[in-house]
SEGUZA-294024 format. One line per 8 residues: number of its first residue (from 1); their letters; for each residue x negated, y negated, z negated of N, C-alpha, C. Coordinates in Angstrom, 1 decimal, m for minus. Layout:
<atoms>
NUM = a = X,Y,Z,X,Y,Z,X,Y,Z | ...
</atoms>
This chain:
<atoms>
1 = mipfhefk = m0.2,16.0,5.1,m0.6,14.6,4.1,m2.3,14.8,3.9 | m2.9,13.7,4.3,m4.4,13.8,3.8,m4.5,13.9,2.4 | m5.7,14.9,1.5,m5.6,14.6,0.6,m6.2,13.1,0.1 | m5.7,12.9,m1.3,m6.0,11.5,m1.7,m7.7,11.2,m1.9 | m8.2,12.2,m2.2,m9.8,12.1,m2.4,m10.5,11.9,m1.2 | m9.8,11.8,0.0,m10.2,11.6,1.3,m10.7,10.2,1.4 | m10.1,9.2,0.5,m10.1,7.7,1.0,m10.8,7.1,m0.2 | m11.9,8.1,m0.9,m12.7,7.3,m1.8,m13.3,6.2,m1.2
9 = gievsgrn = m14.1,5.2,m1.5,m14.7,4.1,m1.3,m13.8,3.0,m0.1 | m12.2,3.4,m0.1,m11.6,2.6,0.5,m10.6,1.7,m0.9 | m10.4,0.4,m0.5,m9.4,m0.2,m1.6,m8.4,m0.8,m0.9 | m7.4,m1.1,m1.6,m6.1,m1.8,m1.2,m6.1,m3.1,m1.7 | m5.5,m4.0,m1.2,m5.3,m5.5,m1.7,m4.4,m5.4,m2.9 | m4.6,m6.5,m3.7,m3.6,m6.4,m4.9,m2.7,m7.2,m4.9 | m2.0,m7.7,m3.3,m1.0,m8.0,m3.1,0.0,m6.9,m2.7 | m0.5,m5.9,m2.2,0.1,m4.6,m2.1,0.5,m4.0,m3.4
17 = vlglvqaf = m0.4,m3.9,m4.3,0.2,m3.5,m5.8,0.9,m4.2,m6.3 | 1.1,m5.5,m6.1,2.0,m6.4,m6.6,3.6,m5.9,m6.4 | 3.9,m5.6,m4.9,4.5,m5.2,m4.2,5.4,m3.8,m5.1 | 4.3,m3.1,m5.4,4.9,m1.7,m6.2,5.5,m2.4,m7.7 | 4.7,m3.1,m8.5,5.1,m3.6,m9.5,6.7,m4.2,m9.3 | 6.7,m5.3,m8.4,8.1,m5.8,m8.2,9.2,m5.2,m7.9 | 8.9,m4.2,m6.9,9.8,m3.0,m6.6,10.5,m2.4,m7.6 | 9.8,m2.3,m8.9,10.7,m1.6,m9.8,11.3,m2.5,m10.9
25 = gqfksias = 11.5,m3.6,m10.5,12.4,m4.7,m11.1,12.2,m4.6,m12.5 | 13.8,m4.5,m13.1,13.6,m4.1,m14.6,12.8,m2.9,m15.3 | 12.8,m2.1,m14.4,12.1,m1.0,m15.0,10.5,m1.2,m14.8 | 9.9,m2.4,m14.8,8.7,m2.9,m14.4,7.7,m2.0,m15.6 | 8.2,m1.5,m16.7,7.5,m0.7,m17.9,7.0,0.4,m17.0 | 7.9,1.0,m16.3,7.5,2.3,m15.6,6.5,2.1,m14.6 | 6.8,1.0,m13.7,5.6,0.9,m12.7,4.1,0.7,m13.6 | 4.2,m0.2,m14.8,3.0,m0.7,m15.7,2.4,1.0,m16.1
33 = qillaegi = 3.2,1.9,m16.5,2.4,3.1,m17.4,2.0,4.0,m15.8 | 2.6,3.9,m14.7,2.2,4.4,m13.6,0.6,4.0,m13.1 | 0.6,2.5,m13.0,m0.5,2.0,m12.5,m1.6,2.0,m13.6 | m1.6,2.2,m14.8,m2.1,2.1,m15.9,m3.0,3.5,m15.7 | m2.0,4.4,m15.8,m2.3,5.9,m16.1,m3.3,6.2,m14.6 | m3.4,5.3,m13.7,m4.4,5.7,m12.4,m5.3,4.7,m12.5 | m5.4,3.8,m13.2,m6.8,3.1,m13.5,m6.5,1.9,m12.7 | m5.2,1.5,m12.4,m5.1,0.0,m11.8,m4.9,m0.9,m12.8
41 = gqkgpdgm = m5.4,m2.2,m12.5,m5.0,m3.0,m13.0,m5.2,m3.0,m14.5 | m5.1,m4.0,m15.5,m5.3,m4.2,m16.9,m4.0,m4.4,m17.6 | m4.1,m3.8,m19.1,m3.0,m4.1,m19.7,m2.9,m5.4,m20.2 | m1.9,m6.0,m20.2,m1.6,m7.6,m20.7,m1.2,m7.3,m22.5 | m1.1,m8.4,m22.6,m0.7,m8.7,m24.3,0.6,m7.9,m24.4 | 1.7,m8.0,m23.7,2.8,m7.3,m23.7,2.9,m5.9,m23.5 | 1.8,m5.2,m22.9,1.8,m4.1,m22.7,2.2,m3.5,m21.2 | 2.2,m4.8,m20.5,2.6,m4.6,m19.1,1.5,m4.6,m18.1
49 = vvvepesw = 1.3,m4.2,m17.2,0.3,m4.2,m16.3,0.0,m5.5,m15.8 | m1.4,m6.0,m15.5,m1.7,m7.4,m14.9,m2.2,m6.9,m13.9 | m1.8,m7.3,m12.6,m2.8,m7.1,m11.2,m2.9,m8.5,m10.7 | m4.1,m8.6,m10.4,m4.7,m9.9,m9.5,m4.6,m9.7,m8.1 | m3.8,m10.6,m7.4,m3.1,m10.5,m6.0,m4.4,m10.7,m5.1 | m5.9,m11.0,m5.8,m7.0,m11.5,m4.8,m8.0,m10.3,m5.2 | m7.6,m9.3,m6.0,m8.3,m8.0,m6.4,m8.3,m7.3,m5.5 | m9.1,m6.1,m5.5,m9.0,m4.9,m5.0,m9.1,m3.5,m5.8
57 = ypfdaflr = m8.1,m2.7,m5.4,m8.0,m1.5,m6.2,m8.5,m0.4,m5.5 | m8.7,1.1,m6.1,m8.8,2.2,m5.4,m7.6,2.6,m4.5 | m7.9,2.9,m3.1,m6.8,3.2,m2.4,m6.3,4.7,m2.9 | m7.4,5.7,m3.1,m6.9,6.9,m3.6,m5.8,6.7,m4.8 | m6.2,6.1,m5.8,m5.6,6.0,m7.1,m3.9,5.3,m6.8 | m4.0,4.3,m5.8,m2.7,3.4,m5.3,m2.1,4.6,m4.8 | m2.5,5.5,m3.9,m1.6,6.6,m3.3,m1.3,7.7,m4.4 | m1.8,7.8,m5.5,m1.5,8.9,m6.6,m0.3,7.9,m7.4
65 = afarasqh = m0.1,6.8,m7.3,0.6,5.9,m7.9,2.1,5.9,m7.4 | 2.0,5.9,m5.8,3.1,6.1,m5.1,3.8,7.3,m5.4 | 3.1,9.0,m5.6,3.6,9.9,m5.7,4.2,10.2,m7.0 | 3.4,9.4,m8.1,4.3,9.4,m9.2,5.6,8.7,m9.3 | 5.5,7.5,m8.7,6.7,6.7,m8.3,7.9,7.2,m7.7 | 7.6,8.0,m6.5,8.4,9.1,m6.1,9.0,10.2,m7.2 | 8.1,10.7,m7.9,8.9,12.0,m8.9,9.6,11.1,m9.9 | 9.3,9.7,m10.1,10.1,9.1,m11.4,11.5,8.6,m10.9
73 = mgdsvlhq = 11.5,7.9,m9.4,12.9,7.6,m9.1,13.0,7.8,m7.7 | 12.3,8.7,m7.0,12.5,8.8,m5.5,12.5,8.2,m4.3 | 13.0,8.1,m3.2,12.7,7.7,m2.0,13.4,6.2,m2.0 | 14.4,5.9,m2.8,14.9,4.5,m3.2,13.8,3.4,m3.4 | 12.9,3.9,m4.4,12.0,3.1,m5.0,10.9,2.8,m4.0 | 10.3,3.9,m3.4,9.6,3.9,m2.0,9.9,3.0,m1.1 | 11.1,3.0,m0.8,11.6,2.0,0.2,11.5,0.5,m0.5 | 12.0,0.6,m1.3,12.0,m1.2,m2.1,10.5,m1.8,m2.4
81 = igvsvmkn = 9.5,m0.6,m2.7,8.4,m1.3,m2.5,7.8,m1.5,m1.4 | 8.1,m0.8,m0.3,7.8,m1.4,1.2,8.5,m3.0,1.4 | 9.5,m3.1,1.0,10.1,m4.3,1.3,9.8,m5.1,0.6 | 9.3,m5.2,m1.0,8.5,m6.0,m1.8,6.8,m6.0,m1.2 | 6.3,m5.2,m0.7,5.1,m5.4,m0.2,5.2,m6.7,1.0 | 5.9,m6.3,1.7,6.2,m7.4,3.1,6.3,m9.1,2.8 | 7.0,m9.2,1.2,7.1,m10.6,0.7,5.8,m11.0,0.3 | 4.7,m10.0,m0.2,3.6,m10.4,m0.8,2.5,m10.6,0.1
89 = vewlpsvk = 2.2,m9.9,1.2,1.1,m9.8,2.0,0.9,m10.9,2.7 | m0.1,m11.2,3.3,m0.6,m12.2,3.8,m0.2,m11.9,5.3 | 0.4,m12.6,6.3,0.8,m12.1,7.4,m0.3,m12.9,8.4 | m0.5,m12.3,9.6,m1.5,m13.1,10.7,m0.9,m14.3,10.9 | m1.6,m15.5,11.4,m0.8,m16.6,11.9,0.3,m16.5,13.0 | m0.2,m15.5,13.9,0.3,m15.1,15.2,2.0,m14.6,15.0 | 2.3,m14.1,13.7,3.5,m13.6,13.7,4.7,m14.6,13.5 | 5.7,m14.5,14.2,6.7,m15.6,14.4,8.0,m14.9,15.1
97 = diktmmeg = 7.8,m13.6,15.1,9.3,m13.0,15.6,9.1,m11.4,15.6 | 9.8,m10.6,15.9,9.5,m8.9,16.0,8.5,m8.5,16.6 | 8.5,m9.2,17.9,7.4,m8.7,18.9,6.1,m9.0,18.2 | 6.1,m10.6,17.8,4.4,m10.7,17.3,4.3,m9.8,16.1 | 5.6,m9.6,15.4,5.3,m8.8,14.2,4.7,m7.4,14.3 | 5.4,m6.7,15.4,4.9,m5.4,15.9,3.4,m5.5,16.3 | 2.9,m6.7,17.2,1.7,m6.6,17.8,0.7,m6.8,16.8 | 1.0,m7.7,15.6,0.0,m7.7,14.5,0.0,m6.6,13.1
105 = mdagyhlh = 0.8,m5.8,13.4,1.3,m4.9,12.1,0.3,m4.0,11.9 | m0.5,m3.5,13.1,m1.8,m2.5,12.5,m2.7,m3.4,11.8 | m3.3,m4.3,12.9,m4.1,m5.3,12.2,m4.1,m5.8,10.8 | m2.8,m6.4,10.5,m2.4,m6.8,9.4,m2.4,m5.7,8.0 | m2.2,m4.4,8.6,m2.7,m3.4,7.7,m3.5,m3.1,7.3 | m4.4,m3.2,8.2,m5.8,m3.0,8.0,m6.6,m4.1,7.2 | m6.0,m5.3,7.5,m6.7,m6.4,6.9,m6.6,m6.4,5.3 | m5.2,m5.5,4.8,m5.1,m5.6,3.1,m5.7,m4.2,2.7
113 = hrkngrpm = m6.6,m3.4,3.3,m7.5,m2.5,3.1,m9.0,m2.7,3.5 | m9.6,m2.2,2.3,m11.1,m2.5,2.9,m12.0,m1.3,2.7 | m13.1,m1.2,3.3,m13.9,0.0,3.1,m15.5,m0.6,2.7 | m15.9,0.3,1.7,m17.4,m0.2,1.5,m17.5,m1.9,1.3 | m16.4,m2.5,0.9,m16.2,m3.9,0.3,m16.1,m4.9,1.5 | m15.4,m4.5,2.7,m15.2,m5.2,3.8,m14.0,m4.8,4.4 | m13.1,m5.8,4.5,m11.8,m5.8,5.2,m11.9,m4.6,6.4 | m11.0,m3.9,6.6,m10.7,m2.9,7.7,m10.4,m3.6,9.0
121 = fdsttgri = m10.1,m4.8,9.1,m9.9,m5.6,10.3,m10.6,m6.6,10.1 | m11.4,m6.9,11.4,m12.3,m8.4,11.5,m11.4,m9.1,12.3 | m11.1,m10.2,11.8,m10.3,m11.4,12.6,m11.2,m11.9,13.6 | m12.3,m12.1,13.6,m13.4,m12.6,14.3,m13.4,m11.9,15.7 | m13.7,m10.4,15.5,m13.9,m9.6,16.7,m12.2,m9.0,16.8 | m11.8,m8.7,16.3,m10.7,m8.2,16.5,m10.7,m6.6,16.3 | m11.9,m6.1,15.7,m11.9,m4.7,15.5,m11.5,m4.0,14.4 | m11.2,m2.7,14.4,m10.4,m2.2,13.0,m11.6,m1.2,13.0
129 = kegighyr = m11.5,m0.9,11.7,m12.5,0.2,11.0,m11.2,1.4,11.0 | m11.9,2.6,11.3,m11.0,3.8,11.5,m11.1,4.5,9.8 | m9.9,5.1,9.4,m10.1,5.8,8.1,m8.7,6.0,7.4 | m7.4,5.0,7.8,m6.5,4.9,7.1,m5.2,5.0,8.0 | m5.5,5.4,9.3,m4.2,5.7,10.1,m3.7,4.3,10.9 | m3.0,4.5,11.6,m2.4,3.4,12.2,m0.7,3.2,12.5 | m0.5,2.0,12.8,1.0,1.8,13.3,0.9,1.5,14.6 | 1.6,2.4,15.5,1.7,2.0,17.2,3.0,1.9,17.6
137 = wktrpdga = 3.3,1.0,18.5,4.5,0.7,18.8,4.7,0.4,20.5 | 6.1,0.9,20.5,6.4,0.6,22.1,7.7,0.0,22.0 | 7.9,m0.5,23.2,9.6,m1.2,23.3,10.0,0.1,24.2 | 11.2,0.3,23.8,12.2,1.5,24.6,12.9,0.8,25.7 | 13.6,1.9,26.8,14.2,1.0,27.7,15.5,0.5,27.1 | 16.2,0.9,26.0,17.3,0.1,25.2,16.8,m1.1,24.9 | 15.6,m1.4,24.8,15.1,m2.7,24.0,15.0,m2.6,22.5 | 15.3,m1.6,21.7,14.7,m1.1,20.5,13.1,m1.1,20.7
145 = vevesdnp = 12.7,m1.1,19.5,10.9,m0.8,19.1,11.0,0.5,18.6 | 10.0,1.2,19.1,9.5,2.4,18.6,8.2,2.4,17.8 | 8.3,2.7,16.5,7.2,2.9,16.0,6.4,4.0,15.3 | 5.4,4.6,15.7,4.8,5.5,14.8,3.6,5.2,14.0 | 4.0,5.7,13.0,3.1,5.3,11.9,2.2,6.8,11.4 | 1.4,7.1,11.2,0.2,8.1,10.7,m0.5,7.7,9.8 | m0.3,6.9,8.8,m0.8,6.4,7.7,m0.6,7.4,6.5 | m1.2,7.2,5.6,m1.2,8.1,3.9,0.1,7.7,3.3
153 = ypcafdkg = 0.7,6.6,3.8,1.7,6.1,2.8,3.0,7.0,2.9 | 3.8,7.4,2.0,5.0,8.0,2.2,6.0,7.2,3.4 | 6.9,7.9,4.0,7.5,7.4,5.0,8.9,6.7,4.4 | 9.4,6.8,3.3,10.3,6.0,2.7,9.6,4.5,2.5 | 8.6,4.4,2.1,7.6,3.3,2.1,7.4,2.5,3.6 | 7.1,3.2,4.3,7.0,2.4,5.8,8.4,2.0,6.4 | 9.5,3.0,6.1,10.6,2.3,6.5,11.2,0.9,5.9 | 10.8,0.9,4.6,11.2,m0.1,3.7,10.1,m1.5,4.2
161 = mlfgglrr = 9.2,m1.3,4.7,8.2,m2.1,4.8,8.5,m2.7,6.3 | 8.8,m1.9,7.2,9.8,m2.4,8.8,11.1,m3.4,8.2 | 11.9,m2.9,7.1,12.9,m3.5,6.8,12.8,m4.9,6.3 | 11.8,m4.7,5.6,11.1,m6.1,4.5,10.7,m7.1,5.7 | 9.8,m6.7,6.8,9.4,m7.7,7.7,10.6,m8.1,8.6 | 11.6,m7.2,9.0,13.0,m8.1,9.7,13.5,m8.9,8.6 | 13.3,m8.6,7.0,14.1,m9.5,6.3,13.0,m10.9,6.0 | 11.7,m10.8,6.2,11.2,m11.9,6.3,11.1,m13.1,7.4
169 = lhavgsii = 11.3,m12.1,8.3,11.7,m13.0,9.9,13.3,m13.6,9.8 | 14.1,m13.2,8.9,15.2,m13.6,8.9,15.8,m13.2,9.9 | 15.7,m11.8,10.5,16.3,m11.1,11.5,17.5,m10.0,11.2 | 18.4,m9.9,11.9,19.1,m8.9,11.4,19.1,m7.6,12.1 | 19.1,m6.5,11.5,18.9,m5.3,12.3,19.0,m4.0,11.5 | 18.4,m2.9,12.1,18.1,m1.5,11.4,16.8,m0.9,11.8 | 16.7,m0.2,10.9,15.4,0.7,11.0,16.1,2.1,10.6 | 15.7,2.7,11.6,16.2,4.3,11.8,15.0,5.3,11.8
177 = hddshpcr = 14.8,6.1,10.8,13.9,7.3,11.2,14.2,8.2,12.2 | 13.5,8.3,13.0,13.8,9.3,14.2,13.5,10.5,14.0 | 14.8,11.3,13.4,14.5,12.8,12.9,14.3,13.8,14.3 | 14.3,13.3,15.7,13.6,14.1,16.5,12.3,14.3,16.6 | 11.7,13.4,15.9,10.0,13.6,15.9,9.5,14.2,14.6 | 8.4,14.8,14.3,8.1,15.2,13.1,8.1,14.3,12.0 | 7.8,14.8,10.7,7.9,13.7,9.7,6.9,14.2,8.4 | 6.2,13.1,8.0,5.2,13.3,7.1,5.7,14.1,5.8
185 = kkghsscv = 7.0,13.8,5.6,7.6,14.3,4.6,7.6,16.2,4.5 | 7.6,16.7,5.9,7.8,17.8,6.0,6.1,18.4,6.4 | 5.1,17.5,6.1,3.9,18.3,6.3,3.2,17.7,7.5 | 3.9,16.8,8.3,3.3,16.3,9.7,2.5,15.3,9.4 | 1.8,14.8,10.4,0.8,13.6,10.3,1.5,12.3,10.5 | 2.2,12.2,11.3,3.3,10.9,11.3,4.6,11.0,11.3 | 5.4,9.9,11.4,6.8,9.6,11.4,7.1,8.6,12.3 | 8.1,8.7,13.1,8.5,7.5,14.1,10.0,7.1,13.6
193 = yvvka = 9.9,5.7,13.8,11.0,4.7,13.2,11.7,3.8,14.8 | 12.9,3.8,14.5,13.3,3.0,15.7,13.9,1.6,15.0 | 13.3,0.5,15.6,13.5,m0.8,14.7,14.6,m1.5,16.1 | 15.9,m2.0,15.5,16.9,m2.6,16.3,17.4,m3.6,15.7 | 17.2,m4.8,16.5,17.5,m6.2,16.0,18.1,m7.0,17.1
</atoms>
């Protein structure tokens, strides 16, 4: 796993941060404590965190918030954060089905992060700025889609995000963490998931 301080100067969209807040459901106070402790958002009159969807927040602090969330509630909350993020983020207009979701996933991921005040995906040129890893995919002979993720997010989050993508498309299917490949939880740089729909 890349040390969080390596991401100084990179920011994450408030829409992604809202996904974390919403994933905690009735335990929003825990999410509020975690985010406020990392300097993300503002404390509202009710003591709960206020996150602006159109604002940008430090990526390294957001990753530390993920680590805290995992300590408090484990992988299940990280999975739910991934599902919730897919409800909140802006999708590229080209996304209509699983194939186009996969084609746009890496660009969409970079679109919701920015470096030195500029989005890491330029929709005009199609260029992606390096620095936060990627989502790479291919179709397997059995028709399933294999997705390799080498970004700094936890693997349970990515699995939840893929599941959330299927849900948003109203597609029925499954997401399997392919244990025959390395895993970020075990200190490797990437994880592989199999999407069957």
